[in-house]
N, CA, C and O atoms as CSV, one atom per row, in Angstrom:
chain,resi,resn,atom,element,x,y,z
A,1,UNK,N,N,132.259,91.916,-71.482
A,1,UNK,CA,C,133.103,91.121,-72.339
A,1,UNK,C,C,132.302,90.754,-73.598
A,1,UNK,O,O,131.279,90.076,-73.509
A,2,UNK,N,N,132.762,91.197,-74.741
A,2,UNK,CA,C,132.093,90.910,-76.001
A,2,UNK,C,C,132.608,89.571,-76.524
A,2,UNK,O,O,133.814,89.349,-76.633
A,3,UNK,N,N,131.673,88.693,-76.841
A,3,UNK,CA,C,132.067,87.374,-77.313
A,3,UNK,C,C,132.140,87.371,-78.822
A,3,UNK,O,O,131.180,87.738,-79.500
A,4,UNK,N,N,133.280,86.956,-79.351
A,4,UNK,CA,C,133.455,86.829,-80.778
A,4,UNK,C,C,133.445,85.353,-81.128
A,4,UNK,O,O,134.138,84.551,-80.502
A,5,UNK,N,N,132.661,85.001,-82.125
A,5,UNK,CA,C,132.553,83.619,-82.546
A,5,UNK,C,C,133.382,83.397,-83.804
A,5,UNK,O,O,133.575,84.328,-84.587
A,6,UNK,N,N,133.876,82.174,-84.011
A,6,UNK,CA,C,134.584,81.872,-85.257
A,6,UNK,C,C,133.672,82.109,-86.463
A,6,UNK,O,O,132.453,81.964,-86.368
A,7,UNK,N,N,134.274,82.475,-87.596
A,7,UNK,CA,C,133.509,82.787,-88.807
A,7,UNK,C,C,132.586,81.645,-89.211
A,7,UNK,O,O,131.442,81.881,-89.601
A,8,UNK,N,N,133.067,80.423,-89.123
A,8,UNK,CA,C,132.253,79.274,-89.522
A,8,UNK,C,C,131.019,79.149,-88.632
A,8,UNK,O,O,129.924,78.859,-89.112
A,9,UNK,N,N,131.204,79.368,-87.354
A,9,UNK,CA,C,130.084,79.334,-86.397
A,9,UNK,C,C,129.037,80.388,-86.772
A,9,UNK,O,O,127.841,80.102,-86.820
A,10,UNK,N,N,129.499,81.589,-87.031
A,10,UNK,CA,C,128.596,82.681,-87.398
A,10,UNK,C,C,127.881,82.360,-88.712
A,10,UNK,O,O,126.691,82.638,-88.859
A,11,UNK,N,N,128.602,81.782,-89.652
A,11,UNK,CA,C,128.014,81.428,-90.944
A,11,UNK,C,C,126.880,80.417,-90.774
A,11,UNK,O,O,125.815,80.579,-91.368
A,12,UNK,N,N,127.095,79.395,-89.982
A,12,UNK,CA,C,126.053,78.387,-89.751
A,12,UNK,C,C,124.861,79.020,-89.046
A,12,UNK,O,O,123.715,78.779,-89.426
A,13,UNK,N,N,125.121,79.820,-88.032
A,13,UNK,CA,C,124.034,80.468,-87.292
A,13,UNK,C,C,123.235,81.418,-88.185
A,13,UNK,O,O,122.025,81.561,-88.009
A,14,UNK,N,N,123.899,82.063,-89.133
A,14,UNK,CA,C,123.228,82.980,-90.050
A,14,UNK,C,C,122.416,82.223,-91.100
A,14,UNK,O,O,121.274,82.581,-91.390
A,15,UNK,N,N,123.008,81.187,-91.660
A,15,UNK,CA,C,122.327,80.425,-92.715
A,15,UNK,C,C,121.155,79.611,-92.188
A,15,UNK,O,O,120.157,79.421,-92.883
A,16,UNK,N,N,121.283,79.133,-90.957
A,16,UNK,CA,C,120.250,78.256,-90.396
A,16,UNK,C,C,119.703,78.876,-89.113
A,16,UNK,O,O,119.937,78.373,-88.015
A,17,UNK,N,N,118.981,79.961,-89.270
A,17,UNK,CA,C,118.538,80.753,-88.128
A,17,UNK,C,C,117.575,80.006,-87.213
A,17,UNK,O,O,117.674,80.123,-85.992
A,18,UNK,N,N,116.653,79.249,-87.776
A,18,UNK,CA,C,115.713,78.508,-86.933
A,18,UNK,C,C,116.458,77.450,-86.112
A,18,UNK,O,O,116.205,77.292,-84.918
A,19,UNK,N,N,117.360,76.742,-86.748
A,19,UNK,CA,C,118.204,75.751,-86.068
A,19,UNK,C,C,119.000,76.420,-84.941
A,19,UNK,O,O,119.072,75.907,-83.824
A,20,UNK,N,N,119.586,77.558,-85.255
A,20,UNK,CA,C,120.364,78.314,-84.286
A,20,UNK,C,C,119.520,78.718,-83.086
A,20,UNK,O,O,119.960,78.621,-81.940
A,21,UNK,N,N,118.309,79.171,-83.362
A,21,UNK,CA,C,117.398,79.589,-82.298
A,21,UNK,C,C,117.039,78.426,-81.380
A,21,UNK,O,O,116.996,78.572,-80.159
A,22,UNK,N,N,116.782,77.271,-81.986
A,22,UNK,CA,C,116.437,76.078,-81.205
A,22,UNK,C,C,117.610,75.669,-80.317
A,22,UNK,O,O,117.411,75.318,-79.154
A,23,UNK,N,N,118.827,75.709,-80.854
A,23,UNK,CA,C,120.001,75.365,-80.060
A,23,UNK,C,C,120.161,76.313,-78.871
A,23,UNK,O,O,120.410,75.878,-77.746
A,24,UNK,N,N,120.016,77.595,-79.131
A,24,UNK,CA,C,120.136,78.585,-78.053
A,24,UNK,C,C,119.057,78.380,-76.999
A,24,UNK,O,O,119.324,78.446,-75.799
A,25,UNK,N,N,117.842,78.130,-77.459
A,25,UNK,CA,C,116.738,77.906,-76.519
A,25,UNK,C,C,116.950,76.647,-75.692
A,25,UNK,O,O,116.622,76.621,-74.506
A,26,UNK,N,N,117.499,75.597,-76.311
A,26,UNK,CA,C,117.733,74.348,-75.587
A,26,UNK,C,C,118.664,74.580,-74.399
A,26,UNK,O,O,118.371,74.155,-73.282
A,27,UNK,N,N,119.778,75.252,-74.646
A,27,UNK,CA,C,120.718,75.533,-73.566
A,27,UNK,C,C,120.081,76.339,-72.450
A,27,UNK,O,O,120.291,76.055,-71.271
A,28,UNK,N,N,119.312,77.332,-72.819
A,28,UNK,CA,C,118.642,78.191,-71.843
A,28,UNK,C,C,117.634,77.392,-71.022
A,28,UNK,O,O,117.597,77.509,-69.797
A,29,UNK,N,N,116.824,76.588,-71.684
A,29,UNK,CA,C,115.803,75.791,-70.986
A,29,UNK,C,C,116.450,74.827,-70.001
A,29,UNK,O,O,115.992,74.701,-68.865
A,30,UNK,N,N,117.508,74.148,-70.426
A,30,UNK,CA,C,118.166,73.185,-69.540
A,30,UNK,C,C,118.769,73.890,-68.324
A,30,UNK,O,O,118.651,73.401,-67.200
A,31,UNK,N,N,119.419,75.041,-68.548
A,31,UNK,CA,C,120.017,75.780,-67.431
A,31,UNK,C,C,118.959,76.296,-66.457
A,31,UNK,O,O,119.185,76.298,-65.247
A,32,UNK,N,N,117.817,76.729,-66.965
A,32,UNK,CA,C,116.794,77.342,-66.114
A,32,UNK,C,C,115.867,76.344,-65.431
A,32,UNK,O,O,115.114,76.735,-64.539
A,33,UNK,N,N,115.893,75.088,-65.810
A,33,UNK,CA,C,114.948,74.112,-65.273
A,33,UNK,C,C,115.633,73.035,-64.453
A,33,UNK,O,O,115.389,71.843,-64.640
A,34,UNK,N,N,116.467,73.456,-63.572
A,34,UNK,CA,C,117.141,72.518,-62.686
A,34,UNK,C,C,117.785,73.264,-61.539
A,34,UNK,O,O,117.810,74.494,-61.527
A,35,UNK,N,N,118.302,72.535,-60.585
A,35,UNK,CA,C,118.844,73.152,-59.372
A,35,UNK,C,C,120.266,73.697,-59.498
A,35,UNK,O,O,120.745,74.369,-58.585
A,36,UNK,N,N,120.945,73.423,-60.603
A,36,UNK,CA,C,122.336,73.859,-60.736
A,36,UNK,C,C,122.376,75.312,-61.188
A,36,UNK,O,O,121.726,75.686,-62.164
A,37,UNK,N,N,123.145,76.130,-60.468
A,37,UNK,CA,C,123.216,77.553,-60.803
A,37,UNK,C,C,124.055,77.775,-62.068
A,37,UNK,O,O,124.732,76.867,-62.551
A,38,UNK,N,N,123.993,78.996,-62.584
A,38,UNK,CA,C,124.634,79.338,-63.848
A,38,UNK,C,C,126.138,79.103,-63.806
A,38,UNK,O,O,126.699,78.530,-64.740
A,39,UNK,N,N,126.793,79.534,-62.744
A,39,UNK,CA,C,128.248,79.365,-62.637
A,39,UNK,C,C,128.623,77.891,-62.725
A,39,UNK,O,O,129.498,77.511,-63.503
A,40,UNK,N,N,127.966,77.075,-61.935
A,40,UNK,CA,C,128.304,75.648,-61.939
A,40,UNK,C,C,127.897,74.964,-63.233
A,40,UNK,O,O,128.536,73.997,-63.647
A,41,UNK,N,N,126.848,75.450,-63.875
A,41,UNK,CA,C,126.477,74.926,-65.196
A,41,UNK,C,C,127.626,75.107,-66.180
A,41,UNK,O,O,127.975,74.188,-66.921
A,42,UNK,N,N,128.207,76.303,-66.178
A,42,UNK,CA,C,129.312,76.558,-67.110
A,42,UNK,C,C,130.571,75.795,-66.707
A,42,UNK,O,O,131.343,75.398,-67.580
A,43,UNK,N,N,130.797,75.581,-65.428
A,43,UNK,CA,C,131.948,74.771,-65.008
A,43,UNK,C,C,131.786,73.321,-65.469
A,43,UNK,O,O,132.754,72.687,-65.889
A,44,UNK,N,N,130.570,72.804,-65.389
A,44,UNK,CA,C,130.308,71.443,-65.880
A,44,UNK,C,C,130.525,71.392,-67.393
A,44,UNK,O,O,131.164,70.473,-67.905
A,45,UNK,N,N,129.988,72.383,-68.099
A,45,UNK,CA,C,130.150,72.412,-69.550
A,45,UNK,C,C,131.620,72.620,-69.932
A,45,UNK,O,O,132.067,72.120,-70.964
A,46,UNK,N,N,132.360,73.342,-69.120
A,46,UNK,CA,C,133.795,73.519,-69.337
A,46,UNK,C,C,134.512,72.174,-69.247
A,46,UNK,O,O,135.337,71.854,-70.103
A,47,UNK,N,N,134.209,71.393,-68.228
A,47,UNK,CA,C,134.834,70.074,-68.084
A,47,UNK,C,C,134.489,69.175,-69.268
A,47,UNK,O,O,135.345,68.449,-69.772
A,48,UNK,N,N,133.240,69.225,-69.706
A,48,UNK,CA,C,132.830,68.430,-70.873
A,48,UNK,C,C,133.567,68.907,-72.126
A,48,UNK,O,O,133.950,68.095,-72.969
A,49,UNK,N,N,133.761,70.204,-72.246
A,49,UNK,CA,C,134.477,70.763,-73.400
A,49,UNK,C,C,135.919,70.279,-73.427
A,49,UNK,O,O,136.460,69.970,-74.489
A,50,UNK,N,N,136.536,70.214,-72.251
A,50,UNK,CA,C,137.899,69.673,-72.160
A,50,UNK,C,C,137.911,68.213,-72.587
A,50,UNK,O,O,138.833,67.765,-73.269
A,51,UNK,N,N,136.886,67.478,-72.184
A,51,UNK,CA,C,136.824,66.049,-72.495
A,51,UNK,C,C,136.734,65.785,-73.987
A,51,UNK,O,O,137.252,64.777,-74.468
A,52,UNK,N,N,136.084,66.674,-74.726
A,52,UNK,CA,C,135.973,66.467,-76.172
A,52,UNK,C,C,137.047,67.244,-76.939
A,52,UNK,O,O,137.020,67.307,-78.168
A,53,UNK,N,N,137.983,67.828,-76.206
A,53,UNK,CA,C,139.109,68.579,-76.786
A,53,UNK,C,C,138.638,69.691,-77.726
A,53,UNK,O,O,139.169,69.861,-78.823
A,54,UNK,N,N,137.638,70.437,-77.276
A,54,UNK,CA,C,137.116,71.540,-78.079
A,54,UNK,C,C,137.666,72.862,-77.564
A,54,UNK,O,O,137.174,73.406,-76.575
A,55,UNK,N,N,138.678,73.369,-78.234
A,55,UNK,CA,C,139.293,74.624,-77.821
A,55,UNK,C,C,138.274,75.760,-77.788
A,55,UNK,O,O,138.253,76.547,-76.841
A,56,UNK,N,N,137.433,75.848,-78.810
A,56,UNK,CA,C,136.431,76.907,-78.855
A,56,UNK,C,C,135.452,76.829,-77.708
A,56,UNK,O,O,135.094,77.853,-77.127
A,57,UNK,N,N,135.009,75.616,-77.367
A,57,UNK,CA,C,134.068,75.459,-76.265
A,57,UNK,C,C,134.733,75.744,-74.922
A,57,UNK,O,O,134.102,76.307,-74.027
A,58,UNK,N,N,136.008,75.358,-74.771
A,58,UNK,CA,C,136.737,75.700,-73.535
A,58,UNK,C,C,136.832,77.213,-73.407
A,58,UNK,O,O,136.600,77.760,-72.328
A,59,UNK,N,N,137.170,77.890,-74.492
A,59,UNK,CA,C,137.212,79.361,-74.465
A,59,UNK,C,C,135.852,79.921,-74.062
A,59,UNK,O,O,135.761,80.761,-73.167
A,60,UNK,N,N,134.805,79.457,-74.719
A,60,UNK,CA,C,133.462,79.976,-74.478
A,60,UNK,C,C,133.016,79.755,-73.037
A,60,UNK,O,O,132.536,80.684,-72.387
A,61,UNK,N,N,133.169,78.545,-72.541
A,61,UNK,CA,C,132.681,78.266,-71.187
A,61,UNK,C,C,133.592,78.842,-70.105
A,61,UNK,O,O,133.137,79.096,-68.990
A,62,UNK,N,N,134.861,79.050,-70.416
A,62,UNK,CA,C,135.725,79.777,-69.481
A,62,UNK,C,C,135.215,81.207,-69.349
A,62,UNK,O,O,135.068,81.714,-68.237
A,63,UNK,N,N,134.945,81.858,-70.481
A,63,UNK,CA,C,134.412,83.236,-70.457
A,63,UNK,C,C,133.091,83.289,-69.707
A,63,UNK,O,O,132.887,84.142,-68.843
A,64,UNK,N,N,132.199,82.371,-70.046
A,64,UNK,CA,C,130.872,82.385,-69.440
A,64,UNK,C,C,130.926,82.066,-67.946
A,64,UNK,O,O,130.173,82.650,-67.167
A,65,UNK,N,N,131.789,81.163,-67.544
A,65,UNK,CA,C,131.914,80.852,-66.120
A,65,UNK,C,C,132.433,82.067,-65.354
A,65,UNK,O,O,131.943,82.373,-64.267
A,66,UNK,N,N,133.417,82.753,-65.914
A,66,UNK,CA,C,133.942,83.966,-65.277
A,66,UNK,C,C,132.838,85.019,-65.160
A,66,UNK,O,O,132.681,85.649,-64.114
A,67,UNK,N,N,132.077,85.203,-66.242
A,67,UNK,CA,C,130.975,86.165,-66.212
A,67,UNK,C,C,129.932,85.786,-65.165
A,67,UNK,O,O,129.260,86.659,-64.615
A,68,UNK,N,N,129.792,84.488,-64.887
A,68,UNK,CA,C,128.823,84.013,-63.895
A,68,UNK,C,C,129.409,83.996,-62.487
A,68,UNK,O,O,128.737,83.578,-61.545
A,69,UNK,N,N,130.656,84.447,-62.333
A,69,UNK,CA,C,131.249,84.583,-61.008
A,69,UNK,C,C,132.302,83.567,-60.628
A,69,UNK,O,O,132.747,83.554,-59.481
A,70,UNK,N,N,132.714,82.715,-61.547
A,70,UNK,CA,C,133.734,81.713,-61.229
A,70,UNK,C,C,135.105,82.368,-61.123
A,70,UNK,O,O,135.429,83.294,-61.866
A,71,UNK,N,N,135.891,81.874,-60.197
A,71,UNK,CA,C,137.274,82.325,-60.063
A,71,UNK,C,C,138.162,81.491,-60.982
A,71,UNK,O,O,137.753,80.436,-61.467
A,72,UNK,N,N,139.378,81.974,-61.216
A,72,UNK,CA,C,140.306,81.195,-62.038
A,72,UNK,C,C,140.606,79.851,-61.373
A,72,UNK,O,O,140.800,78.850,-62.063
A,73,UNK,N,N,140.646,79.823,-60.039
A,73,UNK,CA,C,140.885,78.559,-59.329
A,73,UNK,C,C,139.761,77.558,-59.603
A,73,UNK,O,O,140.018,76.365,-59.762
A,74,UNK,N,N,138.519,78.038,-59.659
A,74,UNK,CA,C,137.391,77.151,-59.964
A,74,UNK,C,C,137.462,76.650,-61.405
A,74,UNK,O,O,137.140,75.495,-61.683
A,75,UNK,N,N,137.885,77.521,-62.318
A,75,UNK,CA,C,138.052,77.134,-63.722
A,75,UNK,C,C,139.056,75.992,-63.816
A,75,UNK,O,O,138.778,74.958,-64.422
A,76,UNK,N,N,140.229,76.188,-63.209
A,76,UNK,CA,C,141.277,75.173,-63.296
A,76,UNK,C,C,140.870,73.875,-62.596
A,76,UNK,O,O,141.175,72.788,-63.086
A,77,UNK,N,N,140.187,73.980,-61.460
A,77,UNK,CA,C,139.752,72.770,-60.776
A,77,UNK,C,C,138.749,71.993,-61.607
A,77,UNK,O,O,138.817,70.765,-61.672
A,78,UNK,N,N,137.811,72.696,-62.248
A,78,UNK,CA,C,136.817,72.021,-63.094
A,78,UNK,C,C,137.515,71.205,-64.185
A,78,UNK,O,O,137.091,70.095,-64.507
A,79,UNK,N,N,138.573,71.758,-64.743
A,79,UNK,CA,C,139.317,71.050,-65.787
A,79,UNK,C,C,140.107,69.890,-65.181
A,79,UNK,O,O,140.085,68.777,-65.707
A,80,UNK,N,N,140.799,70.151,-64.084
A,80,UNK,CA,C,141.654,69.108,-63.490
A,80,UNK,C,C,140.850,67.955,-62.902
A,80,UNK,O,O,141.365,66.843,-62.784
A,81,UNK,N,N,139.592,68.202,-62.532
A,81,UNK,CA,C,138.757,67.137,-61.974
A,81,UNK,C,C,138.561,65.977,-62.941
A,81,UNK,O,O,138.283,64.857,-62.512
A,82,UNK,N,N,138.700,66.226,-64.232
A,82,UNK,CA,C,138.472,65.160,-65.203
A,82,UNK,C,C,139.764,64.467,-65.651
A,82,UNK,O,O,139.757,63.713,-66.625
A,83,UNK,N,N,140.857,64.718,-64.952
A,83,UNK,CA,C,142.144,64.120,-65.320
A,83,UNK,C,C,142.075,62.603,-65.416
A,83,UNK,O,O,142.577,62.019,-66.376
A,84,UNK,N,N,141.461,61.962,-64.433
A,84,UNK,CA,C,141.427,60.498,-64.449
A,84,UNK,C,C,140.545,59.947,-65.559
A,84,UNK,O,O,140.607,58.760,-65.876
A,85,UNK,N,N,139.729,60.802,-66.143
A,85,UNK,CA,C,138.834,60.387,-67.229
A,85,UNK,C,C,139.466,60.663,-68.594
A,85,UNK,O,O,139.411,59.817,-69.487
A,86,UNK,N,N,140.065,61.848,-68.758
A,86,UNK,CA,C,140.559,62.245,-70.083
A,86,UNK,C,C,142.075,62.238,-70.197
A,86,UNK,O,O,142.603,62.368,-71.302
A,87,UNK,N,N,142.788,62.091,-69.088
A,87,UNK,CA,C,144.240,62.041,-69.115
A,87,UNK,C,C,144.901,63.403,-69.026
A,87,UNK,O,O,144.329,64.427,-69.399
A,88,UNK,N,N,146.133,63.380,-68.516
A,88,UNK,CA,C,146.861,64.621,-68.295
A,88,UNK,C,C,147.104,65.422,-69.571
A,88,UNK,O,O,146.925,66.640,-69.543
A,89,UNK,N,N,147.504,64.806,-70.697
A,89,UNK,CA,C,147.740,65.636,-71.894
A,89,UNK,C,C,146.511,66.434,-72.327
A,89,UNK,O,O,146.639,67.583,-72.750
A,90,UNK,N,N,145.339,65.846,-72.226
A,90,UNK,CA,C,144.121,66.577,-72.585
A,90,UNK,C,C,143.831,67.683,-71.583
A,90,UNK,O,O,143.385,68.764,-71.969
A,91,UNK,N,N,144.075,67.430,-70.313
A,91,UNK,CA,C,143.894,68.452,-69.284
A,91,UNK,C,C,144.876,69.593,-69.508
A,91,UNK,O,O,144.506,70.761,-69.398
A,92,UNK,N,N,146.122,69.263,-69.822
A,92,UNK,CA,C,147.131,70.297,-70.071
A,92,UNK,C,C,146.713,71.188,-71.238
A,92,UNK,O,O,146.868,72.408,-71.180
A,93,UNK,N,N,146.184,70.578,-72.292
A,93,UNK,CA,C,145.713,71.371,-73.440
A,93,UNK,C,C,144.571,72.285,-73.012
A,93,UNK,O,O,144.557,73.467,-73.357
A,94,UNK,N,N,143.615,71.744,-72.265
A,94,UNK,CA,C,142.460,72.549,-71.832
A,94,UNK,C,C,142.888,73.690,-70.915
A,94,UNK,O,O,142.345,74.792,-71.001
A,95,UNK,N,N,143.853,73.435,-70.042
A,95,UNK,CA,C,144.359,74.512,-69.181
A,95,UNK,C,C,144.978,75.617,-70.034
A,95,UNK,O,O,144.785,76.799,-69.750
A,96,UNK,N,N,145.722,75.240,-71.080
A,96,UNK,CA,C,146.326,76.277,-71.933
A,96,UNK,C,C,145.239,77.091,-72.642
A,96,UNK,O,O,145.405,78.293,-72.849
A,97,UNK,N,N,144.130,76.446,-73.016
A,97,UNK,CA,C,143.035,77.165,-73.662
A,97,UNK,C,C,142.325,78.079,-72.663
A,97,UNK,O,O,141.932,79.192,-73.012
A,98,UNK,N,N,142.159,77.618,-71.435
A,98,UNK,CA,C,141.573,78.464,-70.393
A,98,UNK,C,C,142.491,79.648,-70.114
A,98,UNK,O,O,142.024,80.766,-69.898
A,99,UNK,N,N,143.814,79.395,-70.119
A,99,UNK,CA,C,144.789,80.475,-69.924
A,99,UNK,C,C,144.616,81.570,-70.974
A,99,UNK,O,O,144.781,82.752,-70.672
A,100,UNK,N,N,144.283,81.179,-72.210
A,100,UNK,CA,C,144.073,82.181,-73.259
A,100,UNK,C,C,143.056,83.228,-72.828
A,100,UNK,O,O,143.206,84.410,-73.134
A,101,UNK,N,N,142.028,82.795,-72.122
A,101,UNK,CA,C,140.951,83.687,-71.693
A,101,UNK,C,C,141.301,84.380,-70.384
A,101,UNK,O,O,141.113,85.588,-70.243
A,102,UNK,N,N,141.806,83.615,-69.437
A,102,UNK,CA,C,142.115,84.162,-68.105
A,102,UNK,C,C,143.226,85.195,-68.187
A,102,UNK,O,O,143.210,86.185,-67.456
A,103,UNK,N,N,144.190,84.972,-69.072
A,103,UNK,CA,C,145.342,85.880,-69.188
A,103,UNK,C,C,145.077,87.089,-70.074
A,103,UNK,O,O,145.960,87.927,-70.256
A,104,UNK,N,N,143.838,87.193,-70.644
A,104,UNK,CA,C,143.519,88.344,-71.521
A,104,UNK,C,C,143.631,89.645,-70.775
A,104,UNK,O,O,143.400,90.708,-71.350
């Protein structure tokens, strides 16, 4: 699965390469230095993405969770688990964004 980033994202990463490298390294270091496996890391980040209503991040972490072995049921559960925190309308939006990826 080839990941395409929004133009603005690519522009920032291109213009500020050192910053971009540090951000990428930070995510990698955090994922590799703890007991949580890659799949569950992306499910946690997916739930956080839903909480901040970031469509792009929901898309990204849905893709990455699937690549790490998550099922669609795990994707939806990760989103629905935060209902009492972020409310049903936000969960419904995040599910529709996850559907964009799952239904591809």
